[in-house]
N, C-alpha and C positions, 0 to 999 in steps of 0.2 A: 658357180664359183670358178675362177680361173686358177691355173697353176702359176706359181711364182716364176717370173721370167726375167732374165738378165738382158737388158737392152743396151747394146753398145752404140757409141756415137756414129759408127758407120751404118747403123740400121740393122745389123745382124741381131738375132735373138736366140737365146737358148734357155731351156727350162732348167731351173735350179731347185734343189730340195734341201731343207735343213737336215743336219746330221741326225737329229732325233726323230725326224719324220713329221713333227708337229709344228714347231715354231723355231724361228731363227734366234741365235744368240747375237749379242752385240758384235762379238769378234767375227762371226761368220759374215755378217753384213758389211763390216768394215773391210774385210778382205775382198768381198765382191765389188765394192765401189772404190777400193784403194784409198781409204782414209776415214776420217771422222764422218759420221752420217748425219743427214738431215732428212726428216720425214715430210713429204708433201702429199696431202690428201687429194685424191683424184675423184672420189665419190664416197658415199656413205660407208662402203665396205671395202674400198681399195686404196692403196697408198703406193707412192713411189719412194724408194729409199735412194738418196743421191749423196754425192760427196759434198760435204758442207763447205769445203774450201775450193771447190771446183773452179769458181771464177778467179780466185786468187792464184791458183795454180795454172790458169790459162788452159783448162781442159777444153776439148773440142765440143762444139754445139751438138746436142743430141736432139735431132728434129722429132723423132718418134716419141721420146719421153716428153718433150716440150708440148707436143700436140695433146698428149694425155693430161698433162698438168695445166695446160692453158697459160703457161708462163715459160720463160727461158730456162732450160735445163742443160747443163754441160756435164760431160763425162758419162761413165756407165751409170745405169739406173736399174734398180730391181723393182719391177711392177708386181705387186703381190696383194693378197687379201690382208686387210688390216689386222685380222685376228691371228696372223702368223708372226706378229711382232709383240713380244711380251716384255 
C-alpha cells in the first residue's frame, strides 16, 4: 500500500497525512485540491482526489495524475489508498 501523495501540476509530489492518522475528512481533501472534490478510481484499491471544478477554473494540466487516471486531470491531485476516504 502506498502513502497518500499530493501531486502538483508541475510534477512535484509530497506525502500528505490525515490529521487523525487514519482517513481524510472532506475538509482536509478540499483544502488539498483547493475546492470541491471528485474521486477518480485508478485501481481496485487506489484513487485520485481532484478538484471537481478544475476544468471550469482553467487549472493547469497534471500530466502525472493524468497518466495514473488514464484520462485528463487538471490541478492538484491526491493519490491515495481508497480506504483512506470515509
